[in-house]
C-alpha positions in Angstrom: 0.0 -0.1 0.0 1.6 3.2 -1.1 2.1 6.1 1.3 1.5 9.6 -0.2 3.4 12.1 1.9 2.2 15.8 2.2 3.0 18.7 4.6 0.4 17.7 7.0 -1.0 14.3 6.5 -0.2 10.6 5.5 -2.9 9.4 3.2 -3.9 5.8 2.9 -6.1 6.0 -0.3 -9.1 7.9 0.8 -8.4 7.9 4.3 -6.3 10.8 5.9 -4.4 10.6 9.1 -3.0 13.8 10.7 0.8 13.9 11.3 2.1 14.2 14.8 1.7 17.8 16.0 -0.7 18.9 13.3 -4.4 19.1 13.3 -6.8 19.6 10.4 -10.2 21.0 10.6 -11.0 21.3 6.9 -11.2 17.5 6.1 -13.3 14.7 7.7 -11.8 11.5 8.5 -13.6 8.7 6.6 -12.8 5.0 7.4 -13.2 2.4 4.7 -13.2 -1.2 5.3 -10.3 -3.4 4.5 -11.6 -4.7 1.1 -11.6 -1.3 -0.2 -7.8 -1.2 -0.1 -7.3 -4.5 -1.8 -5.5 -4.1 -5.2 -5.4 -6.7 -7.9 -2.7 -9.4 -7.8 0.3 -9.1 -10.0 2.2 -12.3 -10.7 5.4 -13.2 -12.6 4.9 -13.3 -16.4 4.5 -17.1 -17.7 7.7 -18.2 -19.1 7.7 -20.6 -22.1 8.9 -23.5 -20.1 6.0 -23.0 -17.6 3.5 -22.6 -20.4 4.7 -25.7 -22.1 4.3 -27.8 -18.8 0.9 -26.0 -17.9 -1.8 -28.4 -16.6 -5.4 -27.6 -16.7 -7.5 -27.7 -13.5 -9.6 -30.4 -15.0 -6.5 -32.6 -15.3 -5.8 -32.1 -11.6 -9.4 -32.9 -10.7 -9.1 -36.4 -12.3 -6.3 -37.5 -10.2 -7.4 -40.4 -7.9 -4.2 -41.5 -6.1 -1.8 -38.9 -5.0 1.2 -39.6 -2.6 2.5 -37.2 -0.1 6.0 -38.2 -0.9 8.7 -38.5 1.7 11.9 -36.5 1.7 15.0 -38.6 2.4 18.2 -37.3 3.7 22.0 -37.8 3.7 23.9 -38.1 7.0 24.7 -34.4 6.9 21.0 -33.5 6.7 21.0 -32.5 3.1 18.5 -34.0 0.6 19.3 -37.5 -0.7 18.1 -37.1 -4.2 19.3 -40.4 -5.4 17.0 -42.0 -2.7 14.2 -39.5 -3.5 14.3 -40.4 -7.2 14.0 -44.1 -6.3 11.0 -43.4 -4.2 9.3 -41.4 -7.0 10.0 -43.9 -9.6 8.5 -46.5 -7.5 5.4 -44.5 -7.2 5.1 -44.2 -10.9 5.8 -47.9 -11.5 3.0 -48.8 -9.1 0.4 -46.5 -10.8 0.4 -43.3 -8.4 -1.0 -40.4 -10.5 0.4 -37.5 -8.5 2.9 -36.5 -5.6 2.7 -33.7 -3.1 6.3 -32.2 -2.9 7.3 -30.8 0.5 4.1 -31.3 2.3 3.8 -32.2 5.8 4.9 -35.8 5.0 7.8 -34.5 2.9 8.7 -32.0 5.8 8.4 -28.8 3.8 8.1 -27.1 7.3 11.7 -28.1 7.8 13.0 -26.8 4.5 14.2 -23.4 3.6 12.2 -22.1 0.6 15.4 -22.4 -1.6 15.3 -26.2 -0.8 11.8 -26.4 -1.2 11.5 -24.8 -4.7 14.5 -26.7 -5.9 12.9 -30.0 -4.9 9.8 -29.0 -6.7 11.8 -28.0 -9.8 13.9 -31.3 -9.6 10.7 -33.5 -9.5 9.2 -31.6 -12.5 12.4 -31.9 -14.6 12.9 -35.6 -13.8 9.3 -36.9 -13.6 7.0 -34.3 -14.6 5.9 -36.1 -17.9 5.0 -39.2 -16.0 3.3 -38.0 -12.8 1.6 -34.8 -11.7 3.7 -32.7 -9.4 1.8 -30.7 -6.9 4.0 -28.3 -4.8 3.2 -27.4 -1.3 3.6 -23.7 -1.4 1.2 -22.7 1.2 2.2 -20.6 4.3 0.6 -18.7 7.2 2.2 -15.7 5.6 0.1 -14.6 2.6 3.3 -12.8 1.2 5.4 -16.0 1.4 2.5 -18.0 -0.1 2.3 -15.7 -3.1 6.1 -15.7 -3.7 6.5 -19.5 -3.2 3.6 -20.2 -5.5 5.0 -17.8 -8.2 8.2 -19.6 -8.0 6.7 -23.1 -7.9 4.8 -22.4 -11.2 7.8 -20.9 -12.8 9.7 -24.1 -12.3 6.9 -26.1 -13.9 4.8 -27.6 -11.0 1.3 -28.7 -12.3 -0.6 -27.5 -9.2 -0.3 -25.9 -5.7 -1.3 -27.1 -2.4 -2.3 -24.5 0.1 -3.1 -24.6 3.8 -5.0 -22.1 5.7 -2.9 -19.6 8.0 -2.1 -21.5 11.2 -0.9 -20.1 14.6 -1.6 -16.6 13.6 -5.2 -17.4 12.6 -7.4 -15.0 10.8 -11.1 -14.5 10.2 -13.2 -16.3 7.6 -13.0 -13.2 5.3 -9.2 -13.2 5.9 -9.2 -16.9 4.7 -11.1 -16.0 1.5 -8.7 -13.1 0.9 -5.7 -15.2 1.5 -6.6 -17.9 -0.8 -7.9 -15.6 -3.5 -4.3 -14.0 -3.8 -2.9 -17.3 -5.1 -5.9 -18.9 -6.8 -5.3 -17.0 -10.0 -1.8 -18.5 -10.4 -3.0 -21.9 -11.4 -4.7 -25.0 -10.4 -5.0 -25.1 -6.6 -5.7 -27.7 -3.9 -6.9 -26.3 -0.5 -6.0 -28.4 2.4 -8.2 -28.6 5.5 -6.5 -30.2 8.5 -7.7 -28.6 11.7 -5.6 -31.0 13.8 -2.6 -29.1 12.6 -3.9 -25.6 11.9 -6.4 -25.4 14.9 -8.8 -23.8 12.5 -11.4 -25.4 10.3 -12.0 -24.2 6.8 -15.9 -24.3 6.9 -17.9 -25.2 3.7 -19.0 -21.6 3.2 -15.4 -20.6 2.6 -14.8 -23.3 0.1 -18.2 -22.7 -1.7 -17.1 -19.0 -2.1 -13.6 -20.0 -3.4 -15.2 -22.5 -5.7 -16.2 -19.7 -7.8 -12.6 -19.6 -9.2 -11.9 -21.7 -12.1 -8.5 -22.5 -10.6 -9.8 -24.4 -7.6 -9.2 -28.0 -8.4 -10.6 -29.2 -5.0 -10.0 -29.8 -1.4 -7.8 -32.2 0.6 -10.3 -32.9 3.5 -9.4 -34.3 6.9 -12.8 -33.6 8.7 -14.3 -36.8 7.9 -16.6 -38.3 5.2 -19.8 -36.4 6.0 -17.9 -33.3 5.2 -16.6 -34.9 2.1 -20.3 -35.8 1.1 -21.4 -32.4 1.7 -18.9 -31.2 -0.9 -19.4 -33.9 -3.5 -23.1 -33.4 -3.3 -22.4 -29.9 -4.6 -20.0 -30.7 -7.3 -16.8 -29.9 -5.5 -13.9 -32.2 -6.0 -12.5 -33.8 -2.8 -9.6 -36.0 -1.8 -9.7 -37.7 1.4 -6.8 -36.7 3.7 -7.1 -39.8 6.1 -5.8 -43.1 5.0 -8.0 -44.8 7.5 -11.1 -43.4 6.0 -10.2 -43.1 2.3 -11.7 -46.4 1.1 -15.1 -45.5 2.4 -14.7 -42.0 1.3 -14.0 -43.0 -2.4 -16.7 -45.7 -2.7 -19.4 -44.4 -0.4 -19.2 -40.6 -0.1 -18.2 -39.7 -3.7 -14.4 -38.6 -3.1 -12.4 -38.4 -6.2 -9.6 -40.3 -4.3 -7.0 -39.9 -1.6 -3.7 -37.9 -0.8 -2.0 -40.7 1.0 0.8 -41.4 3.3 0.5 -45.1 3.2 1.1 -45.2 -0.4 4.7 -44.3 0.1 5.1 -47.9 1.4 2.5 -49.9 -0.4 1.7 -47.9 -3.5 0.3 -50.9 -5.5 -2.1 -51.8 -2.7 -3.3 -48.3 -2.3 -3.9 -48.1 -6.1 -6.1 -51.3 -5.9 -7.9 -49.8 -2.9 -8.8 -46.4 -4.6 -9.0 -47.3 -8.3 -9.6 -51.1 -8.5 -13.1 -51.0 -7.0 -14.8 -51.3 -3.6 -12.7 -53.7 -1.5 -13.6 -53.8 2.1 -11.4 -56.9 2.7 -8.2 -55.2 1.5 -9.2 -52.1 3.4 -9.3 -54.2 6.7 -6.0 -55.8 5.8 -4.3 -52.3 5.5 -5.8 -50.9 8.8 -3.2 -52.3 11.2 -0.5 -50.6 9.0 -2.3 -47.3 8.8 -2.8 -47.3 12.6 0.8 -48.0 13.1 1.8 -45.2 10.8 -0.1 -42.7 12.8 0.6 -43.9 16.3 2.7 -40.8 16.6 2.5 -37.5 14.5 3.2 -38.0 10.8 5.8 -38.4 9.4 7.5 -40.2 12.3 6.1 -43.6 11.5 6.8 -43.2 7.8 10.4 -42.0 8.2 11.0 -45.0 10.6 9.3 -47.5 8.1 11.4 -46.5 5.2 14.6 -46.7 7.1 13.6 -50.3 8.3 12.8 -51.2 4.7 16.3 -50.0 3.6 15.0 -47.5 0.9 16.0 -44.4 3.0 18.8 -43.7 5.3 17.8 -43.6 9.0 18.4 -39.8 9.1 15.9 -37.6 10.8 15.7 -33.9 10.8 14.8 -32.7 14.3 12.3 -32.3 15.9 11.3 -35.8 14.4 12.8 -38.7 16.0 12.3 -42.5 15.3 9.5 -44.7 16.9 10.7 -46.6 19.9 12.2 -50.2 19.5 8.9 -51.8 20.4 7.1 -50.1 17.6 9.9 -50.9 15.3 9.6 -54.6 16.1 5.8 -54.3 15.4 6.5 -53.0 11.9 8.6 -56.1 11.0 5.5 -58.1 11.9 3.2 -55.9 9.9 5.3 -56.3 6.9 5.4 -60.0 7.1 1.6 -60.2 7.7 0.9 -58.1 4.6 3.6 -59.7 2.5 7.1 -58.1 1.9 6.4 -58.2 -1.9 3.7 -55.5 -1.5 6.1 -53.1 0.1 8.6 -50.9 -1.9 12.3 -51.9 -2.0 13.9 -55.3 -2.2 15.8 -55.5 1.0 14.6 -57.6 4.0 12.9 -55.5 6.6 15.0 -54.9 9.7 14.7 -54.0 13.3 17.1 -51.0 13.6 18.8 -50.3 17.0 18.7 -46.9 18.4 22.2 -46.0 17.5 21.6 -46.8 13.9 19.7 -43.5 13.6 21.2 -40.1 13.0 19.3 -37.0 14.3 20.1 -33.7 12.6 19.5 -30.3 14.3 21.5 -27.9 12.0 21.5 -28.6 8.3 
């Protein structure tokens, strides 16, 4: 918002504020509501590479199985891109249609923005013709969300994932204004997870935002009744809960799932979400899902991938591995479901505490 300096006042558009030590009797002070000061969003010009890789919102709406992909690390805490590429290739080989890069599961919250955008660009460059790349460029700061989303689309991501502002929560009108600054940039999935943000995005906000052609849909963690409320009104929804996704897909109209479990068993998750209603398979996977979320995600997933030998046992703090008892439980879960259904080709192991590396500075 520009400041116009005069000899007596500072003017914010139509509102005048006297400078300290000065008074004015000739002008009345008129307050205007916040929306009167909003200006149109201006974004970076679309580059030829970005235009060539542009994906329509309808293309994103058709995705059924999306994996919130894990970010593996080297012993010094940097990204292990070789292991990362292996993980993404395994998703593609098992029929996953999209990946969320740098989400909660991928620990975007522990990355610098430089790391974050680099990983999105790397994923697009290596895999963008085989799988849809959805960059988590949301933030509780609108300014950061705008800048990161501009950069994400500039490096070729197909869609953006946006969470509502957390910690410094805003009003419902503030939510609408926040999301409306990024929606014009490209296909967007809004992520509602009150257990992490402490604020629900209610249906009236989503219905208002659905007027934008760029809204691909909602990743919804508030249960299947909420999902049905949206699908009955033509809004695309992905379940954000692995334990509810089967019923959400086949009983409540969800398009699919944005999954954590598909990092480990992508083929079985494809069968669950795309292969038709299968309550027996859903029941078979429930013990694994419960184990994965016995502590906040991605602690269980990070532990599991290390035990399967597909990622180094390196954790960026504040995440730490599950305790030994849980690691032993995982070995039994793998044997019960069948090692052949899990990614990787090494035997599952029970790692000792001293096998893990915890990184504070990286």
